[in-house]
Backbone as numpy.savetxt, mean C-alpha at the origin, in Angstrom:
# Nx Ny Nz CAx CAy CAz Cx Cy Cz
-11.49 9.33 18.40 -12.61 9.29 17.45 -13.88 8.69 18.19
-15.05 9.27 17.95 -16.21 8.91 18.69 -17.24 8.05 17.91
-17.13 7.84 16.66 -18.07 7.14 15.88 -18.26 5.72 16.42
-19.52 5.26 16.37 -19.74 3.93 16.91 -19.43 2.83 15.88
-18.76 1.73 16.30 -18.46 0.63 15.38 -19.49 -0.46 15.74
-20.24 -0.79 14.69 -21.18 -1.83 14.88 -20.97 -3.06 13.88
-20.30 -2.72 12.77 -20.13 -3.72 11.75 -18.64 -3.86 11.47
-18.08 -5.09 11.55 -16.69 -5.43 11.36 -16.57 -6.30 10.19
-15.67 -6.01 9.28 -15.28 -6.87 8.18 -13.93 -7.47 8.48
-13.67 -8.69 8.09 -12.35 -9.32 8.30 -11.88 -9.96 7.01
-10.68 -9.55 6.62 -10.06 -10.18 5.41 -8.68 -10.74 5.85
-8.43 -12.01 5.46 -7.19 -12.69 5.91 -6.29 -12.97 4.77
-5.02 -13.20 5.11 -4.08 -13.78 4.16 -4.40 -15.22 4.09
-5.01 -15.72 2.96 -5.48 -17.09 2.95 -4.46 -18.16 2.94
-3.19 -17.81 2.64 -2.07 -18.82 2.62 -1.45 -18.92 3.99
-1.85 -18.13 5.00 -1.19 -18.19 6.27 -1.88 -19.27 7.17
-1.13 -20.30 7.59 -1.72 -21.29 8.47 -2.13 -20.74 9.81
-1.55 -19.64 10.28 -1.84 -19.01 11.57 -3.21 -18.30 11.45
-3.65 -17.84 10.27 -4.86 -17.02 10.15 -6.12 -17.78 10.63
-6.16 -19.09 10.33 -7.31 -19.88 10.79 -7.54 -19.83 12.24
-6.45 -20.10 12.98 -6.57 -20.22 14.44 -6.89 -18.77 15.02
-6.38 -17.75 14.46 -6.73 -16.36 14.95 -8.20 -16.07 14.66
-8.68 -16.44 13.46 -10.07 -16.19 13.13 -11.00 -17.02 14.03
-10.71 -18.18 14.37 -11.44 -19.02 15.28 -11.60 -18.44 16.63
-10.70 -17.57 17.08 -10.83 -16.88 18.37 -11.51 -15.47 18.14
-11.11 -14.85 17.03 -11.55 -13.49 16.75 -13.06 -13.33 16.54
-13.60 -14.17 15.66 -14.90 -14.11 15.18 -15.89 -14.25 16.37
-15.84 -15.31 17.24 -16.64 -15.44 18.37 -16.52 -14.28 19.36
-15.36 -13.78 19.54 -15.11 -12.67 20.47 -15.85 -11.45 19.99
-15.83 -11.12 18.72 -16.54 -10.00 18.16 -18.05 -10.16 18.29
-18.56 -11.37 17.98 -20.01 -11.65 18.04 -20.51 -11.48 19.47
-19.64 -11.92 20.45 -20.04 -11.83 21.92 -20.12 -10.28 22.33
-19.50 -9.48 21.57 -19.53 -8.09 21.88 -20.73 -7.38 21.19
-21.49 -8.20 20.49 -22.74 -7.68 19.93 -22.54 -7.06 18.57
-21.44 -7.37 17.84 -21.12 -6.83 16.59 -21.53 -7.71 15.46
-21.85 -7.08 14.34 -22.20 -7.79 13.03 -20.82 -8.03 12.35
-20.56 -9.26 11.99 -19.25 -9.63 11.41 -19.38 -10.16 10.01
-18.56 -9.64 9.05 -18.53 -10.19 7.71 -17.16 -10.74 7.42
-17.11 -11.97 6.94 -15.82 -12.63 6.63 -15.84 -13.03 5.18
-14.67 -13.37 4.65 -14.54 -13.78 3.32 -14.97 -15.25 3.21
-15.49 -15.65 2.01 -16.06 -16.96 1.84 -15.11 -18.08 2.15
-13.83 -17.83 1.94 -12.87 -19.01 2.12 -12.35 -19.16 3.57
-13.00 -18.40 4.47 -12.70 -18.70 5.89 -13.58 -19.86 6.24
-12.95 -21.00 6.66 -13.66 -22.25 6.92 -13.87 -22.33 8.41
-14.75 -21.49 8.97 -14.98 -21.48 10.35 -16.43 -21.97 10.73
-16.66 -21.96 12.04 -18.01 -22.30 12.49 -18.70 -21.01 12.80
-19.78 -20.71 12.12 -20.48 -19.51 12.29 -21.58 -19.65 13.38
-21.72 -18.60 14.21 -22.82 -18.48 15.06 -23.06 -17.00 15.31
-24.34 -16.69 15.59 -24.63 -15.25 15.78 -24.63 -14.50 14.47
-24.39 -13.19 14.50 -24.53 -12.37 13.33 -23.18 -12.38 12.53
-23.00 -13.42 11.77 -21.80 -13.61 10.91 -22.27 -13.99 9.53
-21.70 -13.34 8.51 -21.96 -13.69 7.15 -20.76 -13.86 6.37
-20.77 -14.69 5.34 -19.58 -14.88 4.49 -19.91 -14.38 3.08
-19.04 -13.58 2.53 -19.26 -12.95 1.15 -17.84 -13.13 0.44
-17.94 -12.90 -0.95 -16.66 -12.86 -1.66 -15.73 -11.78 -1.05
-14.42 -12.02 -1.10 -13.46 -11.20 -0.53 -13.61 -9.72 -0.88
-13.89 -9.51 -2.19 -13.96 -8.04 -2.63 -15.21 -7.34 -2.08
-16.15 -8.08 -1.53 -17.39 -7.43 -1.00 -17.34 -7.20 0.51
-16.29 -7.69 1.13 -16.25 -7.56 2.59 -16.31 -6.07 3.10
-15.62 -5.16 2.47 -15.60 -3.74 2.92 -16.90 -3.00 2.71
-17.74 -3.54 1.89 -18.92 -2.71 1.47 -19.80 -2.27 2.52
-20.08 -3.04 3.53 -21.02 -2.73 4.61 -20.34 -2.74 5.99
-19.02 -2.52 6.01 -18.24 -2.56 7.31 -17.92 -1.17 7.77
-18.00 -0.94 9.07 -17.50 0.30 9.54 -16.00 0.34 9.62
-15.33 -0.85 9.85 -13.90 -0.93 9.82 -13.64 -2.43 9.29
-12.56 -2.48 8.55 -12.06 -3.83 8.10 -10.85 -4.22 8.76
-10.77 -5.34 9.45 -9.61 -5.91 10.09 -8.90 -6.77 9.00
-7.63 -6.43 8.79 -6.81 -7.18 7.75 -5.77 -8.01 8.43
-5.92 -9.35 8.38 -4.97 -10.22 9.05 -3.93 -10.72 8.00
-2.68 -10.34 8.24 -1.68 -10.71 7.25 -0.44 -9.82 7.41
0.21 -9.45 6.37 1.33 -8.56 6.42 1.03 -7.27 5.60
2.11 -6.53 5.33 1.90 -5.27 4.54 1.36 -5.58 3.17
1.79 -6.76 2.54 1.34 -7.09 1.22 -0.17 -7.36 1.16
-0.71 -8.00 2.23 -2.07 -8.30 2.36 -2.85 -6.94 2.44
-2.32 -6.00 3.30 -3.06 -4.77 3.50 -3.02 -3.96 2.16
-1.93 -3.98 1.40 -1.92 -3.35 0.07 -2.95 -3.81 -0.84
-3.15 -5.18 -0.80 -4.14 -5.82 -1.71 -5.57 -5.39 -1.27
-5.75 -5.28 0.05 -7.11 -4.82 0.60 -7.35 -3.34 0.25
-6.31 -2.57 0.24 -6.42 -1.09 -0.10 -7.00 -0.97 -1.51
-6.74 -1.94 -2.39 -7.24 -1.92 -3.71 -8.78 -2.13 -3.76
-9.25 -2.81 -2.72 -10.66 -3.11 -2.62 -11.51 -1.96 -2.16
-10.87 -0.96 -1.55 -11.59 0.21 -0.93 -11.23 1.46 -1.75
-10.90 1.34 -3.06 -10.55 2.49 -3.85 -11.68 3.50 -3.96
-12.93 3.02 -3.99 -14.05 3.93 -4.05 -14.85 4.05 -2.78
-14.29 3.57 -1.67 -14.94 3.54 -0.39 -14.11 4.29 0.62
-14.69 4.75 1.74 -14.02 5.42 2.79 -13.81 4.40 4.03
-13.98 3.14 3.78 -13.86 2.19 4.89 -12.45 2.14 5.46
-12.26 2.39 6.78 -10.90 2.39 7.37 -10.46 0.92 7.49
-9.10 0.78 7.48 -8.47 -0.50 7.63 -7.58 -0.53 8.85
-7.62 -1.66 9.55 -6.73 -1.90 10.68 -5.94 -3.17 10.34
-4.61 -3.03 10.17 -3.75 -4.10 9.82 -3.26 -4.84 11.10
-3.39 -6.14 11.03 -2.98 -7.11 12.21 -1.96 -8.05 11.58
-0.66 -7.91 12.03 0.39 -8.66 11.45 0.47 -10.06 12.05
0.44 -10.98 11.11 0.50 -12.45 11.58 1.98 -12.89 11.68
2.92 -12.02 11.30 4.33 -12.43 11.41 5.11 -11.32 12.03
6.21 -10.88 11.40 7.01 -9.81 11.96 6.26 -8.47 11.74
6.72 -7.55 12.48 6.12 -6.19 12.43 6.20 -5.56 11.12
5.19 -4.91 10.61 5.17 -4.27 9.32 5.09 -2.75 9.44
5.35 -2.05 8.36 5.23 -0.57 8.36 3.73 -0.16 8.20
2.84 -1.00 7.59 1.53 -0.61 7.36 0.60 -1.25 8.49
0.99 -2.52 8.88 0.07 -3.22 9.82 0.30 -2.66 11.22
-0.73 -2.33 11.89 -0.59 -1.57 13.14 -0.27 -2.45 14.37
-0.77 -3.72 14.33 -0.79 -4.60 15.55 -0.07 -5.87 15.31
0.50 -6.42 16.45 0.89 -7.83 16.43 -0.27 -8.66 17.12
-0.21 -9.95 17.02 -1.35 -10.81 17.54 -1.42 -10.63 19.06
-0.33 -10.47 19.77 -0.30 -10.35 21.25 -1.17 -9.07 21.67
-1.20 -8.12 20.82 -1.89 -6.86 21.18 -3.32 -6.76 20.71
-3.79 -7.82 19.96 -5.04 -7.79 19.28 -6.25 -7.43 20.15
-6.52 -8.33 21.17 -7.73 -8.18 21.94 -7.77 -6.99 22.82
-6.64 -6.68 23.47 -6.69 -5.40 24.31 -6.90 -4.19 23.40
-6.28 -4.15 22.24 -6.50 -3.00 21.33 -7.92 -2.95 20.75
-8.45 -4.07 20.50 -9.93 -4.13 20.02 -10.77 -3.54 21.13
-10.52 -3.84 22.40 -11.36 -3.28 23.47 -11.25 -1.64 23.38
-10.07 -1.15 23.18 -9.90 0.26 23.00 -10.62 0.80 21.80
-10.52 0.02 20.71 -11.21 0.49 19.45 -12.69 0.51 19.68
-13.32 -0.43 20.30 -14.77 -0.43 20.52 -15.15 0.65 21.45
-14.27 1.12 22.24 -14.50 2.27 23.17 -14.29 3.60 22.57
-13.96 3.58 21.31 -13.72 4.82 20.56 -12.37 5.40 20.62
-11.39 4.64 21.21 -10.09 5.18 21.50 -9.17 4.88 20.26
-9.42 5.58 19.15 -8.57 5.44 17.93 -8.71 6.66 17.07
-7.89 6.79 16.11 -7.90 7.89 15.21 -7.79 7.29 13.78
-8.18 8.12 12.79 -7.97 7.71 11.38 -6.85 8.54 10.79
-5.95 7.80 10.14 -4.81 8.46 9.55 -4.92 8.22 7.98
-4.95 9.34 7.21 -5.20 9.29 5.76 -3.80 9.22 5.07
-3.73 8.33 4.12 -2.52 8.11 3.30 -2.75 8.46 1.83
-1.74 9.17 1.29 -1.82 9.53 -0.14 -1.74 8.33 -1.01
-2.50 8.35 -2.11 -2.39 7.39 -3.16 -2.04 8.17 -4.46
-1.58 7.41 -5.41 -1.25 8.01 -6.77 -2.09 7.34 -7.84
-2.60 8.17 -8.77 -3.28 7.73 -9.95 -2.31 7.60 -11.10
-2.36 6.56 -11.79 -1.40 6.24 -12.86 -2.14 6.01 -14.22
-1.73 6.66 -15.23 -2.19 6.35 -16.61 -1.02 5.88 -17.51
-1.24 4.85 -18.21 -0.30 4.37 -19.23 -0.83 4.74 -20.56
-0.01 5.47 -21.32 -0.37 5.99 -22.63 0.46 5.28 -23.76
-0.19 4.92 -24.83 0.43 4.30 -25.94 -0.26 4.78 -27.23
0.50 5.32 -28.19 -0.08 5.77 -29.47 -1.22 6.73 -29.20
-0.99 7.72 -28.34 -1.92 8.76 -28.09 -3.27 8.28 -27.48
-3.30 7.20 -26.85 -4.46 6.75 -26.16 -4.11 6.08 -24.81
-5.05 6.12 -23.86 -4.82 5.54 -22.58 -5.09 4.03 -22.65
-4.17 3.26 -22.33 -4.41 1.83 -22.41 -4.49 1.14 -20.96
-4.24 1.92 -19.95 -4.39 1.36 -18.55 -4.42 2.50 -17.55
-5.26 2.28 -16.51 -5.34 3.26 -15.38 -5.18 2.42 -14.17
-4.49 2.98 -13.19 -4.21 2.25 -11.92 -4.14 3.23 -10.74
-4.23 2.66 -9.56 -4.12 3.42 -8.38 -3.31 2.73 -7.37
-2.29 3.42 -6.72 -1.30 2.73 -5.88 -1.25 3.42 -4.56
-0.97 2.70 -3.53 -0.68 3.20 -2.21 0.83 3.32 -1.98
1.64 2.47 -2.48 3.05 2.41 -2.22 3.83 3.05 -3.41
3.86 2.36 -4.55 4.81 2.87 -5.57 4.41 2.41 -6.99
5.03 3.14 -7.96 4.93 2.82 -9.40 6.40 2.46 -9.71
6.64 1.34 -10.29 8.01 0.94 -10.58 8.19 0.63 -12.06
9.19 1.19 -12.68 9.54 0.77 -14.08 10.91 0.15 -14.02
10.98 -1.08 -14.44 12.36 -1.74 -14.37 12.49 -2.71 -15.50
13.76 -3.10 -15.73 14.07 -3.91 -16.91 14.05 -5.36 -16.54
13.90 -6.20 -17.58 14.03 -7.60 -17.34 15.44 -8.04 -17.10
15.68 -9.24 -16.83 16.98 -9.79 -16.43 18.09 -9.52 -17.40
17.76 -9.61 -18.79 18.77 -9.49 -19.81 18.61 -8.15 -20.58
17.74 -7.18 -20.06 17.56 -5.96 -20.83 18.70 -5.00 -20.53
18.85 -4.11 -21.47 19.95 -3.06 -21.28 19.41 -1.90 -20.39
20.25 -1.02 -20.04 19.90 0.15 -19.24 18.71 0.87 -19.91
17.77 1.38 -19.08 16.57 2.05 -19.60 16.83 3.48 -19.67
16.38 4.20 -20.76 16.35 5.64 -20.90 14.91 6.08 -20.61
14.77 6.87 -19.50 13.53 7.42 -19.14 13.46 8.88 -19.08
12.86 9.54 -20.07 12.76 10.99 -20.11 11.66 11.36 -19.04
12.10 12.24 -18.07 11.26 12.62 -16.92 10.93 14.08 -16.94
9.61 14.33 -16.84 9.11 15.66 -16.83 8.25 15.88 -15.52
8.33 17.00 -14.93 7.47 17.40 -13.79 6.68 18.63 -14.15
5.42 18.54 -14.14 4.45 19.60 -14.51 4.84 20.14 -15.88
5.09 19.25 -16.81 5.45 19.56 -18.14 6.84 20.12 -18.43
7.62 20.19 -17.39 9.00 20.74 -17.54 9.98 19.63 -17.51
10.89 19.53 -18.50 11.83 18.43 -18.45 12.81 18.50 -17.31
13.02 17.42 -16.63 13.97 17.37 -15.48 15.27 16.69 -15.93
15.17 15.51 -16.42 16.38 14.77 -16.95 15.88 13.56 -17.73
16.82 12.90 -18.30 16.58 11.60 -18.86 17.37 10.53 -18.03
16.73 9.82 -17.20 17.47 8.86 -16.37 17.89 7.71 -17.22
19.21 7.39 -17.09 19.78 6.17 -17.61 20.03 5.24 -16.37
19.18 4.20 -16.24 19.29 3.44 -15.02 18.61 2.05 -15.25
18.69 1.17 -14.27 17.98 -0.08 -14.31 16.48 0.09 -14.16
16.07 1.32 -13.72 14.65 1.57 -13.58 14.40 2.78 -12.76
13.15 2.99 -12.45 12.78 4.23 -11.68 11.60 3.92 -10.78
11.59 4.44 -9.61 10.51 4.26 -8.66 9.87 5.58 -8.36
8.54 5.70 -8.57 7.83 6.89 -8.15 6.91 6.48 -6.96
7.19 7.02 -5.77 6.52 6.43 -4.59 5.79 7.53 -3.75
4.88 7.06 -2.97 4.14 7.91 -1.95 5.07 7.93 -0.77
4.67 8.81 0.23 5.36 8.74 1.52 5.20 7.38 2.19
4.08 6.75 2.05 3.90 5.39 2.59 4.88 4.40 2.03
5.07 4.51 0.64 6.01 3.67 -0.11 7.53 3.95 0.12
7.80 5.05 0.89 9.22 5.41 1.05 10.01 4.36 1.80
9.33 3.52 2.54 10.02 2.49 3.33 10.00 1.13 2.65
9.53 1.10 1.35 9.50 -0.12 0.56 10.66 -0.13 -0.41
10.33 -0.35 -1.71 11.44 -0.51 -2.69 12.26 0.76 -2.90
11.62 1.89 -2.72 12.30 3.20 -2.73 13.45 3.29 -1.75
13.20 2.79 -0.51 14.31 2.80 0.53 15.47 1.91 -0.01
15.12 0.67 -0.54 16.24 -0.17 -1.00 17.06 0.50 -2.08
16.39 1.40 -2.89 17.10 2.00 -4.03 17.79 3.28 -3.58
17.82 3.55 -2.24 18.52 4.74 -1.80 17.73 6.01 -1.57
16.28 5.86 -1.70 15.46 6.94 -1.46 15.31 7.31 0.01
14.77 8.55 0.29 14.69 8.98 1.67 13.55 8.25 2.43
13.68 8.20 3.73 12.63 7.77 4.59 11.71 9.03 4.89
10.44 8.94 4.64 9.52 10.06 4.77 8.40 9.71 5.73
8.10 10.65 6.61 6.93 10.46 7.48 5.69 10.22 6.62
4.96 9.13 6.82 3.96 8.67 5.82 2.81 9.57 5.67
2.57 10.54 6.51 1.39 11.40 6.43 1.71 12.68 5.63
2.96 12.81 5.18 3.36 13.97 4.40 2.67 14.01 2.98
2.66 15.15 2.39 2.00 15.30 1.06 3.10 15.57 0.05
3.79 14.52 -0.35 4.89 14.67 -1.36 4.90 13.40 -2.28
5.70 13.51 -3.31 5.94 12.34 -4.21 7.52 12.24 -4.30
7.95 11.03 -4.34 9.40 10.71 -4.38 9.73 10.00 -5.67
10.78 10.43 -6.28 11.26 9.83 -7.59 12.63 9.29 -7.28
12.85 8.01 -7.36 14.10 7.37 -7.04 14.58 6.49 -8.23
15.77 6.77 -8.79 16.27 5.90 -9.82 16.91 4.70 -9.23
16.84 3.54 -9.94 17.36 2.25 -9.56 18.69 2.06 -10.26
19.78 2.09 -9.47 21.10 1.88 -10.03 21.36 2.81 -11.23
21.36 4.09 -10.98 21.52 5.03 -12.15 22.94 4.98 -12.69
23.06 5.16 -14.01 24.33 5.12 -14.70 25.23 6.30 -14.36
24.51 7.43 -14.06 25.21 8.67 -13.64 25.05 8.80 -12.10
26.12 8.93 -11.38 26.07 8.98 -9.91 25.38 10.31 -9.42
25.38 11.33 -10.24 24.66 12.58 -9.83 23.17 12.52 -9.92
22.61 11.43 -10.57 21.13 11.23 -10.58 20.76 10.74 -9.22
20.13 11.56 -8.42 19.76 11.25 -7.00 18.26 11.31 -6.87
17.74 10.72 -5.79 16.28 10.80 -5.55 15.79 12.25 -5.46
14.56 12.42 -5.93 13.99 13.80 -6.03 12.65 13.75 -5.24
12.52 14.76 -4.38 11.27 14.96 -3.63 10.50 16.10 -4.19
9.24 15.82 -4.48 8.33 16.75 -5.22 7.12 17.09 -4.36
6.54 18.32 -4.58 5.24 18.62 -3.95 4.17 17.63 -4.31
3.25 17.33 -3.43 2.25 16.38 -3.72 1.35 16.75 -4.86
1.28 18.00 -5.24 0.34 18.35 -6.39 1.04 18.33 -7.72
2.30 17.72 -7.75 3.05 17.64 -8.97 2.48 16.54 -9.92
2.62 16.76 -11.23 2.33 15.60 -12.18 3.68 15.17 -12.73
3.98 13.87 -12.62 5.20 13.28 -13.10 4.85 12.51 -14.39
5.63 12.82 -15.43 5.48 12.16 -16.73 6.73 11.43 -17.13
6.66 10.19 -17.42 7.85 9.37 -17.77 7.62 8.85 -19.24
8.65 8.97 -20.07 8.66 8.48 -21.42 9.74 7.50 -21.61
9.39 6.22 -22.03 10.42 5.26 -22.33 10.92 5.52 -23.76
12.14 6.10 -23.82 12.72 6.51 -25.09 13.68 5.61 -25.74
14.02 4.51 -25.02 15.01 3.56 -25.65 14.32 2.17 -25.76
14.75 1.51 -26.85 14.31 0.16 -27.06 15.27 -0.76 -26.33
14.95 -1.08 -25.02 15.95 -1.69 -24.13 15.61 -3.19 -23.89
14.78 -3.78 -24.68 14.43 -5.12 -24.44 13.19 -5.09 -23.52
13.08 -6.13 -22.68 11.88 -6.22 -21.87 11.89 -5.17 -20.69
10.83 -4.38 -20.66 10.72 -3.39 -19.58 9.32 -3.47 -19.06
9.18 -3.39 -17.70 7.93 -3.65 -17.06 7.46 -2.48 -16.16
6.14 -2.31 -16.14 5.57 -1.35 -15.19 4.86 -2.18 -14.10
5.20 -1.95 -12.83 4.65 -2.72 -11.72 4.02 -1.72 -10.71
2.80 -2.10 -10.31 1.97 -1.24 -9.41 1.79 -1.92 -8.09
2.46 -1.30 -7.04 2.30 -1.75 -5.67 2.78 -3.27 -5.56
3.55 -3.74 -6.47 3.97 -5.11 -6.44 2.81 -6.09 -6.65
1.57 -5.60 -6.95 0.39 -6.38 -7.02 -0.10 -6.75 -8.44
0.26 -5.84 -9.42 -0.04 -6.02 -10.79 0.95 -5.36 -11.67
1.06 -5.79 -12.99 2.01 -5.18 -13.76 1.74 -5.46 -15.23
2.45 -4.79 -16.16 2.32 -4.95 -17.57 3.60 -4.62 -18.23
3.84 -5.11 -19.43 5.09 -4.78 -20.16 4.88 -3.47 -20.94
6.04 -2.83 -21.13 6.02 -1.48 -21.78 6.74 -1.65 -23.15
6.37 -0.71 -24.04 6.97 -0.63 -25.34 7.62 0.70 -25.47
8.62 0.78 -26.35 9.27 2.08 -26.57 8.28 3.12 -27.01
8.41 4.38 -26.49 7.61 5.54 -26.71 6.32 5.46 -25.82
6.16 4.45 -25.00 5.10 4.56 -23.97 5.36 5.67 -23.04
4.32 6.25 -22.50 4.48 7.25 -21.42 3.58 6.92 -20.23
3.99 7.25 -19.09 3.31 6.98 -17.87 3.12 8.33 -17.17
1.85 8.70 -16.84 1.57 9.93 -16.19 1.04 9.60 -14.77
1.62 10.31 -13.77 1.39 9.93 -12.42 1.12 11.28 -11.70
0.00 11.26 -10.86 -0.31 12.33 -10.09 -1.00 11.87 -8.77
-1.11 12.75 -7.82 -1.77 12.42 -6.54 -3.28 12.15 -6.83
-3.72 11.10 -6.12 -5.17 10.77 -6.26 -6.03 11.64 -5.31
-7.20 11.84 -5.66 -8.18 12.48 -4.71 -8.62 11.46 -3.65
-8.40 10.21 -3.92 -8.88 9.15 -2.92 -7.70 8.83 -1.98
-8.00 8.77 -0.70 -7.03 8.39 0.31 -7.30 7.00 0.89
-6.29 6.38 1.39 -6.50 5.22 2.15 -6.60 5.62 3.59
-7.57 5.12 4.33 -7.79 5.46 5.74 -7.39 4.31 6.60
-6.29 4.57 7.39 -5.78 3.51 8.31 -6.16 3.83 9.75
-6.60 2.83 10.43 -6.92 2.99 11.87 -5.63 2.98 12.65
-5.48 3.94 13.57 -4.35 4.09 14.47 -4.84 4.13 15.87
-4.25 3.34 16.72 -4.69 3.19 18.13 -3.68 3.75 19.13
-2.54 4.25 18.55 -1.51 4.77 19.49 -0.63 3.69 20.07
-0.77 2.46 19.63 0.08 1.36 20.14 1.52 1.54 19.81
1.71 1.94 18.52 3.13 2.22 18.14 3.15 3.40 17.25
4.23 4.21 17.35 4.40 5.34 16.45 5.28 4.92 15.22
5.29 5.76 14.26 6.12 5.43 13.09 7.55 5.27 13.44
8.04 5.98 14.46 9.43 5.97 14.83 9.76 4.67 15.61
8.72 4.16 16.35 8.83 2.81 17.05 9.05 1.79 15.96
8.29 1.83 14.85 8.37 0.82 13.78 9.72 0.93 13.10
10.19 2.21 12.79 11.48 2.33 12.28 12.54 1.67 13.13
12.50 1.90 14.36 13.56 1.40 15.26 13.51 -0.18 15.32
12.28 -0.76 15.27 12.17 -2.19 15.32 12.54 -2.82 14.02
12.17 -2.18 12.90 12.42 -2.81 11.55 13.87 -2.58 11.13
14.47 -1.38 11.40 15.71 -1.10 10.90 16.86 -1.18 11.98
16.37 -1.59 13.17 17.34 -1.73 14.31 18.15 -0.43 14.60
17.48 0.63 14.52 18.12 1.92 14.88 18.40 1.96 16.40
19.51 2.57 16.74 19.86 2.66 18.14 20.42 1.45 18.79
20.68 0.45 17.94 21.28 -0.81 18.51 22.73 -1.00 17.99
23.57 -1.62 18.77 24.87 -1.89 18.41 25.15 -3.35 18.20
C-alpha cells in the first residue's frame, strides 16, 4: 500500500500495567518520526511535540491508522468505535498472541518502520448487523465483528430457537444456545462450540448450536448474503443476547433476532509478519506432539 501515514491514533487497554511503559517508548518514537499522534485522555504520559489527548471514542476520528495496544478483546471494543469510519486498525498484543492482533511487542518498532515505508496492506473483515424485535417493533440494533450469541442463564432450561434463513424454516434448535458468527469469529466462541475454523477473509455466516439436544443439529455455513432470523419460542427462564462479548440484553419469549451481513467492514492493517496459519499453529499447537 502506498498511501502516506501522517497521523497516528493510539488506544490502549487501560487495565494493562504493561501499556504505560510501551506508550512511554512508542509516543516519543512516533513524534521523532515527524508524525502527529493522538492518544486517549487516560494515558498519563509526558507530551512533547505534536501529541494531543482526546476522549477514547474520538481517537480514530482524525487518524490515518489507529494502533490498538491490548488483546483481541481490546481490538473488538475499538472496532465498535470505527463503525462509521474507514480508519484501519493495527493490533499490538501486550500478552499472548491473538487471532486479531497482528504484532507482539518485540516486533513493534521494526514493523512500524515498514508501515511508515508503505509496506503493508489492508484486510477487510465482514461484520454483521443485528436487529432485536419485540411486539412488532425494533428495540435494539447492533453491529458485531465476531459473533451474536443467544444463551441461557445458569438455571434456565434448554432454549427452543426457531431458525429461518432467507425466510425459509431450517429447524428449531433445542440447545443451551446458538452462535451466529462471522469468519473472524470462527476462532472464538463458535470454535469452542464445535464450529468450523474459517479463513477470516471469506464471505460467509456460521450458525453453531451450543450443546444441542439432538446430535444431528450440526454447525451450518451460509452464504454471506443470507439473512438469519431467530425466534425464541420457549419460555425457558433467563435467556440473553450477547454481542461480541461486549454488550448484551435479556430476551423474552417471542422475541426475534434478525442478522445479516453489514455493508460496513472492519479494516485491519496487515504487514506480512504472520499469516493466519502461523497464528493457528501458535494458538492451537498444530503440528506439535
